[in-house]
C-alpha positions in Angstrom: 0.0 0.0 0.0 2.5 2.6 -1.2 -0.1 5.4 -1.3 -1.2 4.9 2.3 -0.5 7.3 5.1 -0.7 5.9 8.6 -1.3 8.1 11.7 -1.2 7.2 15.4 -2.8 9.6 17.9 -1.9 9.8 21.6 -4.1 11.7 24.0 -6.0 11.4 27.2 -9.7 10.3 27.6 -11.9 13.4 27.1 -9.5 15.4 24.9 -11.0 14.3 21.7 -8.2 12.3 20.1 -10.6 9.5 19.1 -13.1 12.0 17.8 -10.4 13.7 15.7 -9.2 10.4 14.2 -12.8 9.6 13.3 -13.4 13.0 11.8 -10.3 12.8 9.7 -11.4 9.4 8.4 -14.8 10.9 7.6 -13.6 13.9 5.7 -10.9 11.9 3.8 -13.6 9.4 2.8 -15.8 12.3 1.5 -12.7 13.5 -0.4 -12.6 10.1 -2.2 -9.9 8.3 -0.2 -10.1 4.8 1.3 -9.9 5.2 5.1 -9.8 3.6 8.5 -10.2 5.5 11.8 -10.3 3.5 15.0 -9.4 3.7 18.7 -7.5 1.2 20.7 -9.5 0.5 23.8 -8.4 -0.4 27.3 -9.8 0.7 30.6 -10.6 4.2 29.3 -11.6 6.9 31.7 -11.3 10.6 31.7 -7.7 11.5 31.8 -6.3 8.0 31.0 -4.0 7.7 28.1 -5.7 6.6 24.8 -4.5 5.7 21.3 -6.3 6.1 18.1 -5.3 5.4 14.5 -5.9 6.5 10.9 -5.1 4.9 7.6 -5.7 7.0 4.5 -5.0 5.7 1.0 -5.7 6.2 -2.7 -5.9 2.4 -2.9 -8.2 -0.1 -1.2 -7.0 -0.9 2.3 -6.7 -4.6 3.1 -4.8 -4.4 6.4 -7.0 -4.5 9.5 -4.6 -4.1 12.5 -3.2 -1.5 14.8 -0.5 0.7 13.3 2.9 -0.2 14.5 5.1 1.9 12.1 3.1 5.1 11.6 4.2 7.8 9.2 2.9 10.5 11.6 2.2 10.7 15.3 -0.1 13.3 16.9 0.4 14.0 20.6 -2.7 15.8 21.9 -1.3 16.0 25.5 2.4 17.1 25.9 2.5 15.5 29.3 2.3 12.0 27.7 5.9 12.6 26.4 7.1 11.8 30.0 5.3 8.5 30.3 4.7 7.0 26.8 7.2 6.3 24.0 5.3 8.2 21.3 8.3 7.6 18.9 7.8 3.8 18.9 8.0 2.7 15.3 7.5 6.1 13.8 8.9 6.6 10.3 11.8 9.1 10.4 10.6 10.3 6.9 7.4 11.4 8.6 6.8 13.6 11.6 5.6 14.0 15.1 3.1 16.8 15.9 2.8 17.9 19.5 0.3 20.1 21.2 2.7 22.5 23.0 3.4 26.2 23.3 7.1 25.3 23.2 9.1 25.3 20.0 10.1 21.9 18.4 13.7 22.4 19.7 12.5 22.2 23.3 10.3 19.1 22.6 13.0 17.2 20.7 14.9 16.0 23.9 11.8 14.2 25.1 11.5 12.2 21.8 14.2 9.6 22.5 16.5 10.6 19.7 13.8 10.7 17.0 15.4 12.3 13.9 12.3 13.0 11.8 10.2 16.2 11.6 8.9 17.7 14.8 6.1 20.2 14.8 4.3 22.0 17.6 1.0 23.8 17.7 -0.4 25.6 20.8 -3.9 24.0 20.6 -4.8 25.5 24.0 -4.2 29.1 22.8 -6.0 28.4 19.5 -9.1 26.7 21.0 -9.5 29.2 23.8 -9.3 32.1 21.3 -11.7 30.4 18.8 -14.0 28.6 21.1 -13.7 30.2 24.5 -12.7 26.8 26.0 -10.0 24.3 25.8 -10.8 21.7 23.1 -7.5 20.5 21.6 -8.9 18.1 19.0 -9.9 20.6 16.2 -6.5 22.3 16.3 -4.6 19.0 16.3 -6.8 17.7 13.5 -5.9 20.7 11.3 -2.2 20.4 12.4 -1.9 16.8 11.2 -3.6 17.7 7.9 -1.2 20.6 7.4 1.9 18.6 8.3 1.0 15.4 6.4 -0.5 16.9 3.4 -3.0 14.0 3.4 -5.6 16.4 2.0 -5.6 19.8 0.3 -6.3 22.6 2.9 -9.4 24.0 1.1 -10.9 20.6 0.5 -10.3 19.7 4.2 -11.9 23.0 5.4 -14.9 22.6 3.1 -15.5 19.0 4.2 -15.1 19.9 7.9 -17.5 22.8 7.6 -20.1 20.4 6.0 -19.5 17.9 8.8 -19.8 20.6 11.5 -23.0 22.0 9.9 -24.5 18.5 10.0 -23.4 17.7 13.5 -24.1 21.2 15.1 -27.0 22.4 12.9 -28.6 24.1 15.9 -25.4 25.6 17.3 -24.0 28.0 14.7 -21.5 29.5 17.2 -19.9 26.0 17.6 -19.5 25.7 13.8 -17.9 29.2 13.5 -15.6 28.6 16.5 -14.4 25.2 15.2 -13.8 26.6 11.7 -11.9 29.5 13.1 -9.8 27.0 15.2 -9.0 25.0 12.1 -8.0 28.1 10.0 -5.9 29.5 12.8 -4.0 26.2 13.2 -2.9 26.2 9.5 -1.2 29.5 10.3 0.3 28.5 13.6 2.0 25.1 13.2 5.6 25.5 14.2 8.7 23.6 13.1 
């Protein structure tokens, strides 16, 4: 599956990593891609570490397993860098995207010698500015699309707006806030 991009998400229960992985699968599917989006379940509870996955391809996907050698890793909670090896199996040709106000150079020492791309985005700042509360999943979703190039920016934004309009039809302020968070993230992802 040479045209397949594999993404592993690390977050904590309640931060929206699973939701972001499922949203990415949904919008990529609507864009004509073959997709998989799924969580790895254990004894989940609010605040407990969780893992979710995406496979996105131009070709039919025939693999049905967890992702052990992802092209990209998304870390929704920077605190996980101290307790989980988020670099396990990650392709050095890919990248790790971390929710952090720190520059990539300050995150790199926590990534166990990983030599690939490292990007940071301050999802807290963006979501508070756009939504008035801390919801890191929308900014991190836009960040992985920006870094991976798995979809064109405008196509992604159009599909996300359609998805939000369907899901939040009676809450236009939620649609506008999330769309602002996505747009802001494309401008804020830091190398």
